[in-house]
MINU-376067 format. One record per residue (C-alpha): residue in three letters; residue number from 0; x, y negated, z. Coordinates in steps of 0.05 Angstrom, whole numbers. Example, Ala and Ser with C-alpha at 12.3 -4.5 7.8 and 13.67 -1.06 7.14 Angstrom:
% MINU-376067
  mise  bati      c1      c2      c3
   ALA     0     246      90     156
   SER     1     273      21     143
% end
This chain:
% MINU-376067
  mise  bati      c1      c2      c3
   UNK     0       0       0       0
   UNK     1      44     -55     -27
   UNK     2      -4    -109      -3
   UNK     3      27    -103      66
   UNK     4      92    -131      38
   UNK     5      61    -200      32
   UNK     6      31    -201     102
   UNK     7      66    -237     159
   UNK     8      71    -205     228
   UNK     9      13    -226     273
   UNK    10      23    -257     342
   UNK    11      -3    -224     405
   UNK    12     -49    -284     415
   UNK    13     -86    -271     350
   UNK    14    -161    -265     364
   UNK    15    -194    -202     339
   UNK    16    -241    -241     293
   UNK    17    -181    -273     258
   UNK    18    -138    -211     254
   UNK    19    -119    -170     193
   UNK    20    -145     -99     200
   UNK    21    -126     -32     171
   UNK    22    -189      10     169
   UNK    23    -181      86     171
   UNK    24    -227     145     163
   UNK    25    -219     219     148
   UNK    26    -260     277     126
   UNK    27    -235     343     153
   UNK    28    -240     419     150
   UNK    29    -275     417     217
   UNK    30    -270     385     286
   UNK    31    -224     434     322
   UNK    32    -151     423     342
   UNK    33    -127     468     285
   UNK    34    -169     433     231
   UNK    35    -138     387     179
   UNK    36    -152     326     137
   UNK    37    -182     337      67
   UNK    38    -198     264      50
   UNK    39    -174     198      77
   UNK    40    -181     124      63
   UNK    41    -144      63      86
   UNK    42    -175      -6      76
   UNK    43    -132     -68      88
   UNK    44    -177    -127     106
   UNK    45    -154    -200     101
   UNK    46    -200    -238     150
   UNK    47    -199    -300     106
   UNK    48    -225    -262      45
   UNK    49    -270    -207      73
   UNK    50    -294    -148      32
   UNK    51    -278    -179     -36
   UNK    52    -204    -182     -17
   UNK    53    -198    -110       9
   UNK    54    -140     -67     -14
   UNK    55    -160       7     -14
   UNK    56    -119      71     -16
   UNK    57    -152     139     -20
   UNK    58    -128     211     -16
   UNK    59    -157     280     -30
   UNK    60    -114     332       5
   UNK    61    -108     407      -4
   UNK    62    -102     426      70
   UNK    63     -82     499      58
   UNK    64    -135     513     111
   UNK    65    -205     539      99
   UNK    66    -264     492     104
   UNK    67    -312     503     161
   UNK    68    -380     516     128
   UNK    69    -413     464     173
   UNK    70    -362     411     155
   UNK    71    -369     428      82
   UNK    72    -443     417      85
   UNK    73    -432     348     115
   UNK    74    -375     322      72
   UNK    75    -387     362       8
   UNK    76    -315     389       1
   UNK    77    -304     462     -16
   UNK    78    -241     504     -15
   UNK    79    -243     511     -90
   UNK    80    -248     437    -102
   UNK    81    -192     420     -55
   UNK    82    -146     473     -85
   UNK    83    -159     445    -154
   UNK    84    -157     371    -138
   UNK    85    -122     359     -73
   UNK    86     -51     331     -65
   UNK    87      -1     371     -26
   UNK    88      -8     352      48
   UNK    89      66     340      60
   UNK    90      64     283       9
   UNK    91      -5     255      23
   UNK    92      -1     256      99
   UNK    93      69     225      97
   UNK    94      42     167      55
   UNK    95     -15     155     104
   UNK    96      31     157     164
   UNK    97      80     109     132
   UNK    98      26      58     116
   UNK    99      -2      61     186
   UNK   100      68      52     216
   UNK   101      83      -7     170
   UNK   102      18     -41     191
   UNK   103      32     -28     264
   UNK   104     101     -61     256
   UNK   105      63    -124     233
   UNK   106      16    -118     293
   UNK   107     -43    -103     246
   UNK   108     -91     -59     286
   UNK   109    -114       8     259
   UNK   110    -190       7     259
   UNK   111    -230      71     262
   UNK   112    -301      87     287
   UNK   113    -292     137     343
   UNK   114    -218     127     335
   UNK   115    -191     184     377
   UNK   116    -217     235     327
   UNK   117    -183     205     266
   UNK   118    -119     187     303
   UNK   119    -112     257     332
   UNK   120    -127     289     265
   UNK   121     -72     248     232
   UNK   122     -24     261     289
   UNK   123     -38     336     283
   UNK   124     -25     337     209
   UNK   125      39     297     216
   UNK   126      64     348     267
   UNK   127      40     408     226
   UNK   128      81     386     166
   UNK   129     142     363     206
   UNK   130     133     290     187
   UNK   131     150     227     225
   UNK   132     100     217     283
   UNK   133      56     157     294
   UNK   134      85     100     335
   UNK   135      82     117     409
   UNK   136      41      54     426
   UNK   137     -14      46     375
   UNK   138     -55     -18     368
   UNK   139    -126       6     352
   UNK   140    -195     -24     344
   UNK   141    -254      23     357
   UNK   142    -321      -8     341
   UNK   143    -357      49     376
   UNK   144    -323      33     442
   UNK   145    -336     -41     433
   UNK   146    -410     -31     416
   UNK   147    -421      14     477
   UNK   148    -393     -40     522
   UNK   149    -431    -100     495
   UNK   150    -496     -80     462
   UNK   151    -531     -40     518
   UNK   152    -581     -14     467
   UNK   153    -618      51     466
   UNK   154    -613     104     412
   UNK   155    -559     137     372
   UNK   156    -492     104     360
   UNK   157    -471     139     296
   UNK   158    -438      95     245
   UNK   159    -502      94     204
   UNK   160    -545      69     263
   UNK   161    -493      20     286
   UNK   162    -485     -13     219
   UNK   163    -561     -20     214
   UNK   164    -562     -53     283
   UNK   165    -510    -105     263
   UNK   166    -541    -117     194
   UNK   167    -482     -88     156
   UNK   168    -499     -64      86
   UNK   169    -458      -2      66
   UNK   170    -415      -1       4
   UNK   171    -429      70     -20
   UNK   172    -454     132      16
   UNK   173    -437     152      87
   UNK   174    -392     212      97
   UNK   175    -348     185      41
   UNK   176    -283     164      73
   UNK   177    -277      98      37
   UNK   178    -350      78      48
   UNK   179    -345      96     122
   UNK   180    -280      58     130
   UNK   181    -307      -5      97
   UNK   182    -371      -2     139
   UNK   183    -331       5     203
   UNK   184    -287     -55     185
   UNK   185    -349     -95     167
   UNK   186    -374     -87     239
   UNK   187    -319    -132     268
   UNK   188    -346    -198     240
   UNK   189    -417    -192     269
   UNK   190    -391    -164     335
   UNK   191    -343    -222     345
   UNK   192    -398    -272     326
   UNK   193    -452    -243     370
   UNK   194    -412    -228     433
   UNK   195    -364    -281     460
   UNK   196    -326    -230     501
   UNK   197    -308    -193     436
   UNK   198    -294    -257     397
   UNK   199    -246    -278     453
   UNK   200    -206    -214     452
   UNK   201    -134    -222     431
   UNK   202     -88    -168     405
   UNK   203     -49    -171     470
   UNK   204    -109    -151     512
   UNK   205    -145    -107     461
   UNK   206    -122     -38     483
   UNK   207    -132     -48     558
   UNK   208    -201     -77     546
   UNK   209    -223     -17     505
   UNK   210    -193      33     554
   UNK   211    -232       1     611
   UNK   212    -295      -1     569
   UNK   213    -289      72     551
   UNK   214    -277      93     623
   UNK   215    -337      52     646
   UNK   216    -380      86     594
   UNK   217    -353     155     611
   UNK   218    -370     147     685
   UNK   219    -440     124     669
   UNK   220    -451     179     618
   UNK   221    -426     232     666
   UNK   222    -475     209     718
   UNK   223    -531     218     667
   UNK   224    -504     288     649
   UNK   225    -499     307     722
   UNK   226    -571     286     735
   UNK   227    -591     337     683
   UNK   228    -547     393     707
   UNK   229    -499     387     649
   UNK   230    -423     390     650
   UNK   231    -386     323     651
   UNK   232    -340     301     595
   UNK   233    -267     291     609
   UNK   234    -246     258     544
   UNK   235    -198     200     548
   UNK   236    -193     146     496
   UNK   237    -124     127     468
% end
């Protein structure tokens, strides 16, 4: 993604609403720890230009790992299609990791909806193919975590429902990596406008704020689960 070459490093005091963003989304063989990426998209967003100025990079990857039938029904990928059309994972995953690392060096946050899933999938594939790992301290924006903290609304918080809530019109069909990435990036503008506490977030305080927000949500959700005799969740964020 050569567009990064022309971007200056951002300061820690950059507000979230004025920050460049690198959106990221994956489609995978499944959701388990041994599953792998089959499709990925990176969307570089210039805050001064919005969607029209996006730079997009896309990959189809042959994971050399069978598709879970449930995942295949959701994302439409089959083993046969990936074998015929997918890039070798050593090359594709290395490219994705290198772009993420270059953006992080410029203090451009990686944005992903439910970020732990996509970050862990990428980290797992980098390790699987003996590639350079992600930076130890990632700067990440997770619109799901932000929305849970500020909107206090009822109902589902899938990407589809959340974009509807914020009035974001999708560019393409959901469960397509590029469409999902663009939709997630599009959420930042209305979130920062509607909620002053989000608009006032700087890159310096971004990670701690999201970690605290996730922990607050987890405690509340576990209380709800416990009241119904269900097991608590132990997931951490990033």
